[in-house]
PAKOL-486459 format. One line per 4 residues: number of its first residue (from 1); their letters; for each residue y, x, z of C-alpha. Coordinates in nm, 2 decimals, decimal comma, padded with zeros to 4 digits. Example, Ala and Ser with C-alpha at 12.3 -4.5 7.8 and 13.67 -1.06 7.14 Angstrom:
2
1	as	-00,45/01,23/00,78; -00,11/01,37/00,71 $
END
This chain:
298
1	mltl	02,43/-06,60/-11,56; 02,47/-06,62/-11,18; 02,41/-06,29/-10,99; 02,18/-06,31/-10,70 $
5	prra	02,45/-06,32/-10,43; 02,65/-06,59/-10,62; 02,33/-06,79/-10,67; 02,25/-06,76/-10,29 $
9	llva	02,61/-06,88/-10,21; 02,57/-07,18/-10,44; 02,23/-07,28/-10,29; 02,38/-07,24/-09,94 $
13	slll	02,67/-07,46/-10,03; 02,44/-07,73/-10,17; 02,23/-07,72/-09,85; 02,53/-07,72/-09,61 $
17	pfat	02,56/-08,10/-09,59; 02,19/-08,13/-09,49; 02,22/-07,85/-09,23; 02,52/-08,03/-09,09 $
21	lsar	02,33/-08,36/-09,07; 02,03/-08,19/-08,90; 02,26/-08,04/-08,64; 02,43/-08,37/-08,58 $
25	aetv	02,10/-08,55/-08,56; 01,99/-08,31/-08,28; 02,28/-08,43/-08,07; 02,13/-08,78/-08,04 $
29	dssq	01,84/-08,82/-07,80; 01,57/-09,02/-07,97; 01,51/-09,20/-07,64; 01,84/-09,37/-07,71 $
33	wlie	01,81/-09,69/-07,91; 02,17/-09,79/-07,86; 02,47/-09,56/-07,94; 02,84/-09,61/-07,91 $
37	adea	03,06/-09,67/-08,21; 03,23/-09,33/-08,21; 02,89/-09,16/-08,21; 02,77/-09,39/-08,50 $
41	rall	03,08/-09,31/-08,70; 03,02/-08,93/-08,66; 02,66/-08,97/-08,77; 02,76/-09,17/-09,07 $
45	asga	03,02/-08,92/-09,17; 02,75/-08,65/-09,16; 02,51/-08,84/-09,38; 02,33/-09,11/-09,18 $
49	llld	02,21/-09,42/-09,35; 02,40/-09,74/-09,27; 02,21/-10,07/-09,28; 02,40/-10,39/-09,28 $
53	trgq	02,15/-10,64/-09,13; 02,35/-10,96/-09,12; 02,13/-11,15/-09,36; 02,26/-11,51/-09,39 $
57	dlkd	02,60/-11,41/-09,25; 02,66/-11,21/-09,56; 02,70/-11,53/-09,76; 03,06/-11,53/-09,64 $
61	aqpl	03,12/-11,16/-09,62; 03,07/-10,84/-09,81; 02,84/-10,57/-09,69; 03,02/-10,29/-09,51 $
65	pgsv	03,14/-10,02/-09,75; 02,88/-09,76/-09,81; 02,61/-09,97/-09,64; 02,27/-10,09/-09,77 $
69	pvvw	02,22/-10,46/-09,71; 01,88/-10,55/-09,56; 01,72/-10,85/-09,38; 01,43/-10,85/-09,14 $
73	qdft	01,23/-11,08/-09,38; 01,20/-10,78/-09,62; 00,93/-10,64/-09,40; 00,74/-10,95/-09,29 $
77	npdl	00,50/-11,21/-09,41; 00,68/-11,47/-09,62; 00,53/-11,79/-09,48; 00,48/-11,97/-09,15 $
81	pnkg	00,31/-11,93/-08,91; 00,29/-11,55/-08,98; 00,65/-11,51/-09,08; 00,75/-11,29/-08,78 $
85	qlla	00,47/-11,05/-08,83; 00,53/-10,71/-09,00; 00,34/-10,66/-09,32; 00,01/-10,50/-09,27 $
89	ddav	00,02/-10,28/-09,58; 00,18/-09,94/-09,48; 00,20/-09,83/-09,84; 00,41/-10,14/-09,93 $
93	ltek	00,63/-10,08/-09,63; 00,67/-09,72/-09,71; 00,78/-09,81/-10,07; 01,03/-10,07/-09,94 $
97	lral	01,19/-09,82/-09,69; 01,21/-09,54/-09,94; 01,39/-09,77/-10,18; 01,65/-09,83/-09,92 $
101	gvst	01,70/-09,45/-09,88; 01,52/-09,41/-09,55; 01,42/-09,04/-09,50; 01,24/-08,88/-09,21 $
105	avpv	01,52/-08,64/-09,11; 01,81/-08,88/-09,17; 01,93/-09,10/-08,89; 01,96/-09,47/-08,96 $
109	iava	02,23/-09,69/-08,81; 02,18/-10,07/-08,81; 02,46/-10,31/-08,75; 02,51/-10,68/-08,73 $
113	dtaq	02,76/-10,93/-08,58; 02,68/-10,92/-08,20; 02,89/-11,23/-08,13; 02,77/-11,46/-08,41 $
117	gwge	02,43/-11,31/-08,51; 02,07/-11,34/-08,39; 02,01/-10,98/-08,29; 01,91/-10,88/-08,64 $
121	dgri	02,02/-10,52/-08,59; 01,79/-10,49/-08,29; 01,50/-10,63/-08,49; 01,56/-10,38/-08,77 $
125	vwtl	01,58/-10,09/-08,52; 01,26/-10,22/-08,35; 01,10/-10,24/-08,70; 01,18/-09,89/-08,80 $
129	rtlg	01,09/-09,74/-08,46; 00,75/-09,93/-08,47; 00,69/-09,79/-08,82; 00,76/-09,44/-08,70 $
133	hdqt	01,13/-09,36/-08,75; 01,25/-09,25/-08,41; 01,61/-09,18/-08,52; 01,71/-09,54/-08,58 $
137	ylvn	01,99/-09,68/-08,37; 02,19/-10,00/-08,32; 02,57/-09,98/-08,24; 02,69/-10,10/-07,91 $
141	ggia	02,92/-10,39/-07,99; 02,80/-10,43/-08,35; 03,02/-10,44/-08,65; 03,34/-10,52/-08,45 $
145	alla	03,30/-10,21/-08,25; 03,22/-09,99/-08,55; 03,52/-10,11/-08,75; 03,76/-10,09/-08,45 $
149	ggdl	03,80/-09,72/-08,53; 03,94/-09,78/-08,87; 03,80/-09,73/-09,22; 03,44/-09,59/-09,22 $
153	avsp	03,36/-09,26/-09,38; 03,00/-09,31/-09,50; 02,84/-09,03/-09,69; 02,61/-09,12/-09,98 $
157	vatp	02,24/-09,11/-09,91; 01,99/-09,00/-10,17; 01,74/-09,26/-10,30; 01,45/-09,29/-10,29 $
161	gdft	01,40/-09,16/-09,94; 01,10/-08,96/-09,83; 00,99/-09,16/-09,52; 00,63/-09,24/-09,48 $
165	varn	00,52/-09,51/-09,23; 00,32/-09,39/-08,93; 00,30/-09,68/-08,68; 00,39/-09,64/-08,32 $
169	eaye	00,19/-09,90/-08,12; 00,39/-09,84/-07,81; 00,66/-10,09/-07,91; 00,45/-10,39/-08,03 $
173	vkke	00,20/-10,63/-07,88; -00,04/-10,87/-08,05; -00,12/-11,22/-07,93; -00,48/-11,12/-07,84 $
177	elvt	-00,34/-10,87/-07,59; -00,05/-11,08/-07,47; -00,28/-11,36/-07,36; -00,46/-11,10/-07,13 $
181	lidk	-00,13/-10,99/-06,97; -00,04/-11,34/-06,83; 00,00/-11,32/-06,45; -00,07/-10,94/-06,44 $
185	pdvv	00,13/-10,81/-06,15; 00,29/-10,51/-06,33; 00,39/-10,71/-06,64; 00,69/-10,93/-06,70 $
189	ildt	00,68/-11,16/-07,00; 01,03/-11,26/-07,12; 01,11/-11,57/-07,33; 01,44/-11,47/-07,50 $
193	repr	01,51/-11,81/-07,67; 01,76/-12,08/-07,59; 01,70/-12,28/-07,27; 01,61/-12,59/-07,47 $
197	eyag	01,34/-12,40/-07,65; 01,20/-12,26/-07,33; 01,19/-12,62/-07,20; 00,99/-12,75/-07,49 $
201	etpy	01,21/-12,83/-07,79; 01,10/-12,71/-08,13; 01,41/-12,67/-08,35; 01,29/-12,38/-08,56 $
205	getr	00,95/-12,48/-08,70; 00,72/-12,42/-08,40; 00,40/-12,62/-08,41; 00,40/-12,68/-08,03 $
209	gghv	00,67/-12,67/-07,77; 00,70/-12,49/-07,44; 00,67/-12,13/-07,32; 00,39/-11,88/-07,24 $
213	pgak	00,26/-11,95/-06,89; 00,44/-11,73/-06,64; 00,71/-11,62/-06,88; 01,06/-11,58/-06,74 $
217	hify	01,36/-11,70/-06,93; 01,66/-11,49/-07,04; 01,86/-11,59/-07,34; 01,89/-11,26/-07,54 $
221	kdlv	02,28/-11,29/-07,54; 02,27/-11,29/-07,16; 02,23/-10,91/-07,19; 02,56/-10,89/-07,38 $
225	gadg	02,90/-10,90/-07,20; 03,22/-11,08/-07,30; 03,33/-10,77/-07,48; 03,03/-10,79/-07,72 $
229	kvls	02,87/-10,48/-07,57; 02,54/-10,46/-07,40; 02,54/-10,47/-07,02; 02,50/-10,13/-06,86 $
233	gdal	02,48/-09,96/-06,52; 02,47/-10,18/-06,21; 02,52/-10,50/-06,42; 02,21/-10,44/-06,63 $
237	karl	02,01/-10,33/-06,32; 02,10/-10,65/-06,14; 02,01/-10,87/-06,43; 01,67/-10,70/-06,47 $
241	adlg	01,61/-10,71/-06,10; 01,66/-11,09/-06,11; 01,38/-11,10/-06,37; 01,14/-10,89/-06,16 $
245	vgeg	01,18/-10,58/-06,38; 01,17/-10,26/-06,18; 01,05/-09,90/-06,21; 00,71/-09,90/-06,37 $
249	tqvv	00,72/-10,26/-06,50; 00,59/-10,33/-06,84; 00,79/-10,59/-07,03; 00,68/-10,80/-07,33 $
253	syct	00,94/-11,01/-07,50; 00,91/-11,30/-07,75; 01,12/-11,56/-07,92; 01,05/-11,77/-08,23 $
257	ggir	00,98/-11,49/-08,48; 01,05/-11,17/-08,30; 01,41/-11,13/-08,39; 01,60/-11,20/-08,07 $
261	sgfv	01,31/-11,04/-07,87; 01,34/-10,74/-08,10; 01,70/-10,70/-07,98; 01,59/-10,73/-07,62 $
265	tavl	01,32/-10,48/-07,67; 01,57/-10,23/-07,82; 01,81/-10,28/-07,53; 01,53/-10,24/-07,26 $
269	nnag	01,38/-09,93/-07,42; 01,73/-09,78/-07,43; 01,76/-09,85/-07,06; 01,43/-09,66/-06,99 $
273	vkar	01,21/-09,97/-06,95; 00,87/-09,97/-07,11; 00,92/-10,27/-07,34; 00,73/-10,42/-07,63 $
277	nyag	00,80/-10,70/-07,88; 00,57/-10,98/-07,98; 00,67/-11,01/-08,34; 00,45/-11,31/-08,41 $
281	smwe	00,62/-11,50/-08,13; 00,62/-11,88/-08,11; 00,56/-11,93/-08,48; 00,22/-11,77/-08,45 $
285	wsas	00,14/-11,85/-08,08; 00,22/-12,23/-08,12; 00,00/-12,25/-08,43; -00,30/-12,10/-08,25 $
289	dpat	-00,57/-12,27/-08,06; -00,41/-12,43/-07,75; -00,72/-12,37/-07,54; -00,68/-11,99/-07,59 $
293	yplv	-00,30/-11,97/-07,64; -00,15/-12,23/-07,40; 00,21/-12,34/-07,36; 00,37/-12,50/-07,06 $
297	tn	00,70/-12,68/-07,01; 00,75/-12,65/-06,63 $
END
């Protein structure tokens, strides 16, 4: 039988990894949505959950060692035109996230292929932040940057997790509100799709073509440099200034199903901009009454 001092030592040794993780988590400011690869590697070594969000890209590649594969569709309605919208049932979402190993006190790192992907990591980070997990981050430079430091040391994460959904409405906008924001002086609406989509083409199943009146165009990858990393400092400030985004501006982004715009929303919030994602995006908007939800092509 263990004596009391030996038993206390055993308990302390079992709790040490969790204490280390908590200490590490405290070093990351939750206002950050984007972290550098070395910071992500340190969090992963301390017990953070790694989500490989590449989706279709994983047909030709294996998930990262120690990661949990996940796709944005796991948390959305299955059918058009509501495919981009998050599921309404918080209990279902809670069950899904716990099954992945998501816990309240455990940081979550989402990665994708910045060069070849669609911003899936940003969409997953936006999803978890919107559902109430404020220690979810994407890696600057994506998988390439994360792997540049050598083999990953990823600590096992206990499943199921203990996270419970508690939505944060600060990061999402619905179509009923978005239509009231058109032409508001303190609001910038961003269309983050390809130029051809903004001009009216419908390559991804939209019911109608065009863009929300007054929306400014920026392809989401225009916020990423040639090195695969997100623009920062003066380069990012200049790009945002070109779009009319300044101090105090509210930004609402959309795309086809809220994936690319989810990435932009994550990048902008990381830069201190008050940014929200319209998850229903063009799939929903273009299928709605044109008299109430108009689209233009000029």
